[in-house]
C-alpha positions in Angstrom: -59.9 23.6 -45.3 -57.6 25.6 -42.9 -57.4 29.4 -43.6 -53.6 29.5 -43.5 -53.6 27.0 -46.4 -56.0 29.3 -48.3 -53.8 32.3 -47.6 -50.8 30.5 -48.9 -52.4 29.3 -52.1 -53.9 32.7 -52.7 -51.3 35.2 -51.6 -47.9 33.7 -52.1 -47.6 34.9 -55.6 -49.9 38.1 -55.5 -46.8 40.4 -56.4 -46.5 38.6 -59.6 -50.2 39.4 -60.6 -50.0 42.3 -63.2 -53.2 41.9 -65.4 -56.0 44.0 -64.6 -59.3 42.4 -63.2 -61.0 42.5 -66.7 -58.1 40.9 -68.4 -57.8 38.1 -65.8 -61.5 37.1 -66.2 -61.3 37.2 -69.9 -58.5 34.9 -70.0 -60.2 32.7 -67.5 -63.3 32.6 -69.6 -61.6 31.8 -72.8 -59.7 29.1 -71.2 -62.9 27.5 -69.6 -64.6 27.7 -73.1 -61.5 26.1 -74.6 -61.2 23.4 -72.0 -65.1 22.5 -72.5 -64.7 22.0 -76.1 -61.7 19.9 -75.3 -63.9 17.7 -73.2 -66.6 17.9 -76.0 -63.9 16.4 -78.3 -62.6 13.7 -75.9 -66.2 12.8 -74.8 -67.5 12.4 -78.5 -66.0 9.3 -79.8 -67.0 7.1 -76.7 -70.8 8.0 -77.5 -70.7 7.4 -81.3 -67.9 5.0 -81.5 -70.3 1.8 -82.0 -72.8 3.1 -84.5 -70.2 4.9 -86.6 -67.8 1.9 -86.8 -70.5 -0.4 -87.6 -71.6 1.6 -90.4 -68.2 2.2 -91.6 -67.0 -1.1 -91.4 -70.2 -2.8 -92.7 -68.5 -4.5 -95.6 -66.1 -6.1 -93.3 -68.7 -7.1 -90.7 -70.8 -9.0 -93.4 -70.7 -12.5 -92.6 -69.3 -11.9 -89.1 -71.3 -12.6 -86.0 -71.1 -12.2 -82.1 -67.6 -12.3 -80.6 -65.7 -11.9 -84.0 -67.9 -9.0 -85.1 -67.4 -7.5 -81.5 -63.7 -7.8 -81.6 -63.5 -6.0 -85.0 -65.4 -3.1 -83.7 -63.3 -3.3 -80.6 -60.0 -3.3 -82.3 -60.9 -0.2 -84.4 -62.3 1.6 -81.5 -58.8 1.1 -79.8 -56.7 2.1 -82.9 -59.2 5.3 -83.1 -58.7 6.3 -79.4 -54.9 5.6 -79.8 -54.6 7.8 -82.8 -56.4 10.4 -80.9 -54.4 10.3 -77.9 -51.0 10.2 -79.9 -52.4 13.3 -81.8 -53.2 14.8 -78.4 -49.5 14.2 -77.2 -47.8 15.4 -80.2 -50.2 18.6 -80.2 -49.4 19.2 -76.6 -45.4 19.4 -77.3 -46.1 21.3 -80.6 -48.2 23.9 -79.5 -46.7 24.1 -75.9 -43.6 24.8 -77.9 -45.3 27.3 -80.0 -46.8 29.0 -76.9 -43.2 29.4 -75.3 -42.0 30.9 -78.6 -44.7 33.2 -80.0 -46.9 33.6 -77.0 -49.7 31.7 -75.0 -52.8 33.8 -76.8 -51.5 33.5 -80.4 -50.7 29.8 -80.2 -53.8 28.9 -78.1 -55.8 30.6 -81.0 -54.2 28.4 -83.5 -54.6 25.2 -81.6 -58.4 25.9 -81.2 -58.8 26.6 -84.8 -56.8 23.4 -85.6 -59.2 21.1 -84.0 -62.4 23.1 -84.8 -61.9 23.3 -88.5 -60.7 19.5 -88.6 -63.0 17.8 -86.0 -66.2 18.7 -88.1 -64.9 16.7 -91.2 -65.8 13.4 -89.4 -69.2 13.9 -90.2 -68.4 13.1 -94.0 -66.2 10.1 -93.3 -66.7 7.1 -95.4 -64.2 4.7 -93.8 -62.6 3.7 -90.3 -59.2 4.9 -91.4 -60.7 8.5 -92.2 -62.0 8.6 -88.9 -58.6 7.9 -87.4 -56.8 10.4 -89.4 -59.4 13.1 -88.7 -59.4 12.4 -85.0 -55.5 12.5 -85.0 -55.4 15.8 -86.6 -58.1 17.4 -84.4 -56.3 16.0 -81.3 -53.3 18.0 -82.3 -55.1 21.1 -81.4 -56.9 19.8 -78.5 -53.9 18.7 -76.8 -52.1 22.1 -77.3 -55.1 24.2 -75.7 -54.9 22.3 -72.7 -51.2 23.0 -71.9 -51.6 26.7 -73.2 -54.5 27.4 -71.5 -53.2 26.5 -68.1 -50.0 28.3 -68.5 -51.9 31.5 -69.6 -54.4 31.6 -66.7 -51.8 30.3 -63.9 -49.5 33.2 -65.2 -52.1 35.9 -65.7 -53.6 35.3 -62.1 -49.9 35.5 -60.8 -50.4 32.4 -58.7 -53.5 33.6 -57.0 -56.2 31.1 -56.2 -54.5 28.2 -58.0 -56.7 25.5 -56.4 -59.9 27.3 -57.5 -58.4 27.8 -60.9 -57.4 24.2 -61.2 -60.8 23.0 -60.2 -62.3 25.3 -63.1 -60.0 23.6 -65.5 -60.9 20.1 -64.5 -64.7 20.9 -64.0 -65.1 22.8 -67.5 -63.3 20.0 -69.4 -65.8 17.5 -67.8 -68.9 19.5 -68.7 -67.7 19.1 -72.3 -68.5 15.3 -71.8 -71.9 16.3 -70.3 -72.5 18.6 -73.4 -72.0 15.6 -76.0 -74.4 13.5 -74.0 -77.1 16.1 -74.0 -76.7 16.8 -77.6 -76.9 13.2 -78.4 -80.1 13.0 -76.5 -81.3 16.1 -78.2 -80.5 14.8 -81.7 -82.3 11.4 -80.9 -85.6 13.5 -80.8 -85.2 15.0 -84.2 -85.0 11.7 -86.0 -88.0 12.6 -87.9 -86.9 16.0 -89.0 -83.6 14.5 -90.4 -85.5 12.0 -92.1 -87.8 14.7 -93.6 -84.6 16.4 -95.0 -83.6 13.3 -96.7 -80.7 12.5 -94.1 -80.0 8.9 -93.2 -80.2 7.7 -89.6 -76.5 7.8 -89.2 -76.9 11.7 -89.1 -79.0 11.2 -85.8 -76.7 8.6 -84.4 -73.2 10.3 -85.0 -72.6 12.4 -88.0 -74.4 15.5 -86.6 -72.4 15.3 -83.4 -69.1 15.3 -85.3 -70.3 18.3 -87.2 -70.8 20.3 -84.1 -67.1 20.0 -83.5 -66.6 23.2 -85.6 -68.3 25.3 -83.1 -64.9 26.2 -81.1 -63.8 28.1 -84.1 -65.8 31.1 -82.7 -63.7 31.1 -79.7 -60.6 32.1 -81.9 -61.8 35.5 -82.8 -62.8 36.2 -79.2 -59.2 35.2 -77.9 -57.4 37.3 -80.3 -59.4 40.3 -79.8 -59.9 40.5 -76.0 -57.6 38.2 -74.2 -54.3 39.8 -72.8 -50.9 38.1 -73.3 -49.1 36.7 -70.1 -46.9 39.4 -68.8 -44.6 36.8 -67.4 -44.0 35.6 -71.1 -43.8 39.4 -72.2 -40.8 39.6 -69.9 -39.3 36.6 -71.1 -39.6 37.7 -74.8 -38.0 41.2 -73.9 -35.1 39.4 -72.1 -34.5 37.5 -75.4 -35.0 33.9 -74.0 -38.0 33.2 -76.4 -35.6 33.4 -79.6 -33.9 30.2 -78.2 -36.9 28.0 -79.7 -35.9 26.9 -83.1 -38.2 25.4 -85.8 -35.6 22.6 -86.7 -35.8 21.1 -83.4 -39.3 20.0 -84.0 -37.8 17.2 -86.1 -37.7 15.3 -82.7 -41.5 15.6 -82.4 -41.9 14.3 -85.9 -40.0 11.4 -85.4 -41.7 10.8 -82.0 -45.1 10.9 -83.8 -44.2 8.3 -86.5 -42.7 6.0 -83.8 -45.8 6.2 -82.1 -47.8 5.0 -84.9 -45.2 2.1 -85.4 -46.2 1.1 -81.7 -49.8 1.1 -82.6 -49.0 -0.8 -85.7 -47.3 -3.6 -83.4 -50.4 -4.0 -81.1 -52.8 -3.7 -84.2 -51.4 -7.1 -85.8 -50.9 -10.4 -84.7 -47.5 -10.6 -83.8 -45.3 -12.5 -81.2 -45.7 -10.9 -77.8 -41.8 -10.7 -77.2 -41.8 -8.5 -80.4 -44.5 -6.3 -79.4 -43.3 -5.8 -75.8 -39.5 -5.0 -77.1 -40.6 -2.7 -79.9 -43.1 -0.8 -77.3 -40.2 -0.1 -74.8 -37.7 0.8 -77.4 -40.3 3.0 -79.3 -41.4 4.7 -76.0 -37.6 5.6 -75.3 -37.3 6.9 -78.8 -40.6 9.0 -78.6 -39.5 10.4 -75.3 -36.2 11.3 -76.6 -37.6 13.1 -79.6 -40.4 15.0 -77.6 -37.8 16.1 -75.0 -35.3 17.2 -78.0 -36.9 20.7 -78.4 -36.5 21.5 -74.7 -32.7 20.1 -74.4 -31.8 22.1 -77.4 -33.5 25.2 -76.1 -31.6 24.9 -72.9 -28.3 24.6 -74.6 -29.1 27.4 -76.9 -30.2 30.1 -74.4 -27.0 30.8 -72.5 -27.2 28.1 -69.9 -24.5 26.1 -71.2 -21.7 28.3 -70.0 -18.8 26.3 -68.5 -20.6 23.1 -68.3 -23.5 24.5 -66.5 -26.0 23.1 -69.1 -26.1 19.8 -67.2 -27.1 21.2 -64.0 -29.7 23.6 -65.8 -31.2 20.7 -68.0 -31.4 17.8 -65.4 -34.0 19.2 -62.9 -36.4 20.4 -65.8 -35.9 17.2 -67.9 -36.5 15.0 -64.8 -39.5 16.9 -63.8 -41.1 16.6 -67.3 -40.4 12.8 -67.1 -42.2 12.6 -63.6 -44.9 14.8 -65.0 -45.6 12.4 -67.5 -45.5 9.5 -65.3 -48.0 11.2 -62.9 -50.2 12.2 -65.9 -50.0 8.9 -67.6 -51.3 6.8 -64.7 -54.7 8.5 -64.4 -55.0 8.9 -68.2 -54.3 5.1 -68.9 -56.9 4.3 -66.1 -59.4 6.7 -67.9 -58.9 5.5 -71.4 -58.3 1.7 -70.9 -61.0 1.2 -68.2 -63.4 4.2 -67.4 -64.2 5.3 -70.9 -65.2 1.7 -71.9 -68.3 2.4 -69.5 -70.2 4.1 -72.2 -69.7 1.2 -74.8 -70.5 -1.5 -72.2 -73.9 0.3 -71.4 -74.5 0.4 -75.0 -73.9 -3.3 -75.1 -76.1 -4.0 -72.1 -79.0 -1.9 -72.8 -80.3 -3.8 -75.9 -83.0 -1.6 -77.6 -82.1 1.3 -75.5 -79.8 3.4 -77.9 -80.0 6.4 -75.4 -78.3 4.4 -72.6 -74.7 5.3 -73.7 -75.7 9.0 -73.5 -77.2 8.8 -70.3 -74.2 6.8 -68.9 -71.8 9.8 -70.3 -73.9 12.5 -68.9 -74.2 10.9 -65.2 -70.4 10.4 -65.5 -69.5 13.9 -66.9 -71.6 15.7 -64.4 -69.9 13.8 -61.6 -66.5 14.4 -63.0 -67.2 18.1 -63.2 -67.7 18.2 -59.4 -64.7 15.7 -59.1 -62.4 18.2 -61.0 -62.9 20.6 -58.0 -62.4 17.8 -55.4 -58.9 16.8 -56.8 -57.8 20.4 -56.7 -59.1 21.1 -53.1 -57.7 17.8 -51.9 -54.2 19.0 -52.8 -54.8 22.0 -50.5 -56.6 20.3 -47.6 -53.9 17.9 -47.5 -50.7 17.9 -49.8 -50.0 17.6 -53.3 -48.5 13.9 -52.8 -51.2 12.7 -50.1 -54.0 13.9 -52.5 -52.6 12.0 -55.2 -52.3 8.7 -53.1 -55.9 9.1 -52.2 -57.2 9.6 -55.4 -55.3 6.5 -56.7 -57.0 4.5 -54.1 -60.3 5.9 -54.6 -60.2 5.3 -58.3 -59.4 1.8 -58.3 -62.0 1.1 -55.8 -64.6 2.8 -57.8 -63.7 1.2 -61.0 -63.6 -2.3 -59.2 -67.1 -1.7 -57.6 -68.6 -0.5 -61.1 -67.4 -3.3 -63.3 -67.6 -6.2 -60.8 -71.2 -5.5 -59.2 -73.1 -4.4 -62.1 -74.7 -6.9 -64.6 -77.6 -4.7 -66.2 -78.3 -1.3 -67.1 -80.4 0.2 -64.5 -80.5 3.0 -61.8 -77.5 1.4 -59.6 -75.5 1.2 -62.9 -76.0 4.8 -63.3 -75.1 5.7 -59.6 -71.9 3.5 -59.6 -70.9 5.2 -62.8 -71.4 8.4 -61.4 -68.9 7.7 -58.3 -66.5 6.3 -60.6 -66.4 9.2 -63.1 -66.5 11.7 -60.1 -63.3 10.1 -58.3 -61.2 9.1 -61.3 -61.8 12.6 -62.8 -60.6 14.3 -59.8 -57.0 13.7 -61.2 -57.7 16.4 -63.8 -58.2 19.0 -61.2 -55.1 18.0 -59.4 -53.0 17.9 -62.4 -53.4 21.7 -63.5 -52.6 22.5 -59.9 -49.5 20.6 -59.7 -47.9 20.8 -63.2 -47.6 24.6 -63.4 -45.8 24.4 -60.1 -43.0 22.1 -61.6 -41.7 24.6 -64.3 -40.4 28.2 -64.8 -41.9 30.4 -67.2 -39.4 30.1 -70.1 -40.4 26.3 -70.6 -43.7 26.2 -68.6 -45.9 25.6 -71.6 -43.7 22.9 -73.3 -43.1 21.2 -69.9 -46.8 21.0 -69.3 -47.5 20.0 -72.7 -44.9 17.0 -72.5 -45.9 16.1 -68.9 -49.8 15.8 -69.5 -49.7 14.7 -73.0 -46.9 12.3 -73.2 -49.2 10.2 -70.6 -51.6 10.0 -73.4 -49.3 7.8 -75.4 -49.2 5.4 -72.6 -53.0 5.7 -72.4 -53.0 5.0 -76.2 -50.9 1.6 -75.7 -53.4 0.8 -72.9 -56.4 1.5 -74.9 -55.2 -1.2 -77.3 -54.5 -3.7 -74.5 -57.9 -3.3 -73.3 -59.3 -4.9 -76.6 -56.7 -7.5 -76.4 -57.3 -8.4 -72.8 -61.1 -8.4 -73.7 -60.5 -11.2 -76.0 -58.6 -13.1 -73.5 -61.7 -12.8 -71.2 -63.9 -13.9 -73.8 -65.2 -10.4 -74.6 -65.9 -9.5 -70.9 -65.7 -5.6 -70.5 -65.7 -5.8 -66.6 -62.9 -8.4 -66.4 -60.6 -6.4 -68.9 -61.2 -3.0 -67.5 -60.7 -4.2 -63.9 -57.4 -5.6 -64.9 -56.5 -2.1 -66.7 -57.5 -0.1 -63.7 -54.8 -1.8 -61.5 -52.6 1.0 -63.1 -53.8 3.2 -60.4 -51.6 1.2 -57.8 -48.6 2.5 -59.5 -49.5 5.9 -58.6 -49.5 5.1 -54.9 -45.8 4.8 -55.0 -44.9 6.9 -58.1 -45.8 10.2 -56.6 -43.2 10.1 -53.9 -40.6 10.5 -56.5 -42.0 14.0 -57.3 -41.3 17.0 -55.3 -44.0 18.4 -52.6 -44.8 22.0 -54.0 -47.9 23.0 -51.8 -46.5 26.0 -50.2 -44.2 27.1 -52.9 -44.3 30.2 -55.3 -45.3 29.6 -58.8 -41.8 29.3 -60.6 -40.9 32.6 -62.6 
């Protein structure tokens, strides 16, 4: 890395940094812990999905064998993942809107409390639909915490050390995945203890892990008591711009959520392909309009609409939100429709070795923790655009190598999953570096929330397609996941539509 690049990254906005040293590090600590538990929530289901769904679908699985049983479990796995991603997308916009209206700290506390209190209820689920609903509501809070944490830290640090902060964001989230794997391995050793307490084997396999989702609730007290509010946002509040956010505008988000579930319904039933594709395209347009509606109404309401100026004020912000959604959606789709299936595939390959899925996720997550730093630093070493191109190409190569050259669970399998996890997760260090650079303070949380989390809707649809493609390939995880990974090639071209922001000051 050239010293000039570092100087530009660290000092370009130093005059905007107003929080004391203690406040900055408390905000960073709160965000790191929040992102870690976000990763915990995201990494939870791949580890527990097969035992959980097999138990909850026992009645429907009775009499089914082989591919038919696998298809049913795969379908519900896709529906659960899709519901979770839709919830995260809605939460990103909802809590991002709340963060721009009432402040980053208060909104982040509410988002963490939401997913902490709801996630643990999954331990007591008795049907697959209950899991889908619980995961959806928990994801509302989880999606909101990402955009709020990024906005708070970048603003309190005043644009300093953006690459280092972005690397910490990506790394801590992926450490949450590793935490799930470590807890899973630890709970496996307590099987006898659980039996002595009169608890079924399902508590060892998945229910106890879901109950651990309540742990982030402790964070809410810490955040409300000790973490300072962003002074960037405080200045916006003093200027009166925060009053432009109105609750009634959230009807657009509600409509978007309902349409998302309609899209999931299209792909969860045997319908003509023309109806599924046409309905999905129309649905995505409606969802995008609904999620953008609060921002458009805000821009119209806050004095930027004088003498027709609203068109010029809206256009760059809305355009950047859509571009951000595309750039986020590509790696998210690759992750959820290809990379995340590695854990389930390991469980299928390693017959009689239930801990295989935990080892797979542990190796992938630890590599991904380093990958988050790689993605952020690559944006400094080269440029924001070229870093994205290199990550897209590298991601496709590692996914192809993993799925096409492994046929059994062994040491080579784990080495390949480590490389795949590290390279594909590097995007999640690049995104928190780049997305804050696209939006001014007054719409930063909402803009980031839409950009990152709307991509999850695309990933939700992709997760459902993996199951369908798998059926077309006779239940082959490698073939289906390799096909879905081709989305990374789209990123090689899409990034050139976005602005280069390497030497730009964080917008105020």
